[in-house]
Backbone as CSV, one residue per row, in Angstrom:
resi,resn,N_x,N_y,N_z,CA_x,CA_y,CA_z,C_x,C_y,C_z
1,PRO,-19.339,11.768,10.577,-19.407,11.668,11.726,-18.457,10.466,12.857
2,GLY,-17.991,10.420,13.407,-17.623,9.031,13.952,-16.287,8.777,13.380
3,HIS,-15.821,9.536,12.111,-14.637,8.744,10.658,-13.565,9.572,12.500
4,ASP,-12.631,9.127,12.271,-11.206,10.011,12.206,-10.818,10.964,11.363
5,ARG,-10.065,11.744,11.887,-10.046,13.214,10.168,-8.450,12.971,10.593
6,ARG,-8.050,12.394,11.877,-6.213,12.069,11.014,-5.737,10.800,11.738
7,TYR,-4.417,9.994,11.298,-4.557,8.978,11.569,-2.509,9.589,11.611
8,ALA,-2.264,9.825,13.299,-0.377,9.558,13.837,0.172,8.704,13.708
9,ILE,1.376,8.505,13.468,2.452,6.667,13.550,2.877,7.567,14.386
10,ASP,2.775,6.899,15.650,4.215,6.756,16.843,4.667,5.090,16.795
11,ALA,6.068,5.796,16.902,7.055,4.214,16.786,7.413,3.715,17.804
12,THR,7.567,4.697,18.969,7.677,4.629,20.458,8.213,3.787,21.105
13,LYS,6.493,3.382,21.633,6.821,2.009,21.925,7.948,0.671,21.371
14,ILE,7.291,1.110,19.772,8.206,-0.795,19.396,9.917,-0.395,19.104
15,LYS,9.961,1.079,19.366,11.351,1.407,19.303,12.015,1.471,21.022
16,GLN,11.350,1.443,22.436,11.151,0.871,23.510,11.384,-0.277,23.504
17,GLU,9.943,-1.581,22.913,10.274,-2.835,23.529,11.071,-3.389,22.580
18,LEU,11.751,-3.866,21.460,11.994,-3.549,20.418,13.086,-3.182,19.794
19,GLY,13.215,-2.559,20.208,14.340,-0.973,19.361,14.464,-1.496,17.912
20,TRP,13.241,-1.213,17.619,13.374,-1.190,16.311,13.060,0.221,15.420
21,THR,13.702,0.378,14.541,12.693,2.092,14.059,13.064,1.817,12.149
22,PRO,12.172,2.935,12.356,12.088,2.858,10.804,13.309,2.634,9.987
23,LYS,13.264,2.654,8.456,14.255,2.823,7.907,14.180,3.790,6.819
24,GLU,12.482,4.261,6.895,12.171,4.635,5.765,11.252,6.003,6.462
25,THR,11.824,7.250,5.842,10.666,8.464,6.152,9.319,8.205,5.732
26,LEU,8.651,9.422,6.138,6.963,9.258,5.027,7.507,9.465,3.613
27,GLU,8.130,10.815,3.574,8.813,11.193,2.420,9.032,10.039,0.907
28,SER,10.125,9.509,2.113,11.401,8.034,1.241,10.087,7.597,0.912
29,GLY,9.403,7.403,1.682,8.776,5.826,1.509,7.831,6.093,0.319
30,LEU,6.894,7.002,0.094,6.502,7.365,-1.055,6.814,7.466,-1.854
31,ARG,8.395,7.961,-2.078,8.588,8.114,-3.167,9.088,6.810,-3.667
32,SER,9.951,5.839,-3.149,9.945,4.567,-3.630,9.446,4.116,-3.731
33,THR,8.498,4.067,-2.907,6.257,3.354,-3.746,5.837,3.667,-5.490
34,VAL,6.125,5.170,-4.973,5.981,5.650,-6.526,6.724,5.639,-7.519
35,ASN,7.561,4.817,-7.590,8.992,4.799,-8.340,8.643,3.532,-8.805
36,TRP,8.290,2.564,-7.990,8.630,1.027,-7.692,7.263,1.134,-9.071
37,TYR,6.140,1.599,-8.708,4.707,1.656,-10.112,5.067,1.989,-11.110
38,LEU,5.557,2.910,-11.008,6.677,3.621,-12.763,7.574,2.317,-13.075
39,ASN,7.859,1.570,-12.152,9.409,0.953,-12.793,8.732,-0.378,-13.506
40,ASN,7.419,-0.419,-13.141,6.855,-1.875,-12.808,5.430,-1.708,-13.878
41,ARG,5.444,-1.046,-14.616,3.920,-0.672,-15.493,3.323,-2.326,-15.201
42,ALA,4.736,-3.279,-16.163,4.361,-4.403,-16.666,3.458,-5.134,-15.528
43,TRP,3.716,-5.091,-14.457,3.073,-6.237,-13.359,1.967,-6.095,-13.129
44,TRP,1.697,-3.975,-12.743,0.467,-3.638,-12.515,-0.708,-3.746,-13.509
45,GLN,-0.286,-2.976,-14.694,-1.173,-2.882,-15.744,-2.436,-3.644,-15.952
46,PRO,-2.042,-4.783,-16.454,-3.375,-5.885,-16.973,-3.658,-5.991,-15.267
47,LEU,-3.664,-6.238,-14.352,-4.525,-5.721,-13.666,-5.840,-4.750,-13.951
48,LEU,-5.749,-3.758,-14.702,-6.414,-2.784,-14.671,-7.422,-3.462,-15.711
49,SER,-7.334,-4.117,-16.364,-7.833,-4.910,-18.149,-9.049,-5.927,-17.612
50,SER,-10.017,-5.831,-18.839,-11.506,-5.757,-18.069,-11.814,-7.825,-18.037
51,GLU,-10.377,-8.053,-19.149,-10.672,-9.913,-18.838,-10.592,-10.632,-17.167
52,TYR,-8.874,-8.962,-16.542,-8.768,-9.664,-15.442,-9.598,-9.347,-14.620
53,GLN,-10.660,-8.045,-14.756,-11.394,-7.886,-13.440,-12.702,-8.853,-13.481
54,SER,-12.516,-8.984,-14.782,-13.880,-10.411,-14.873,-13.865,-11.530,-14.307
55,TYR,-12.519,-11.920,-14.467,-11.868,-13.558,-14.156,-11.934,-12.359,-12.189
56,TYR,-10.888,-11.830,-11.255,-11.590,-11.616,-9.973,-12.694,-11.489,-9.408
57,GLN,-13.798,-10.609,-10.473,-15.182,-10.802,-9.836,-15.506,-12.139,-9.913
58,LYS,-14.915,-13.139,-10.936,-15.606,-14.597,-11.086,-15.214,-15.627,-9.870
59,VAL,-13.554,-15.280,-9.835,-13.154,-16.575,-8.904,-13.671,-15.617,-7.501
60,TYR,-13.479,-14.738,-6.617,-13.787,-14.173,-5.557,-15.383,-13.746,-5.879
61,GLN,-16.674,-14.201,-7.179,-17.321,-13.810,-6.670,-18.628,-12.604,-5.591
62,MET,-17.542,-11.885,-6.328,-17.794,-10.572,-6.847,-19.057,-9.928,-7.935
63,SER,-19.857,-8.702,-7.277,-21.191,-8.434,-7.846,-20.886,-6.824,-7.980
């Protein structure tokens, strides 16, 4: 209860006031994001290591 069931993006106001329109559709943006993660494993995979997780918890004092 109380949680939104759906989020709808409407860029009408920003288009009217600033003339901005998105360069990506939802589908192309998701595709680009997935491709980035697939092509940049060396950047994000170390973040999954227990060493990094320990460092992160220590620096940000998370329990």
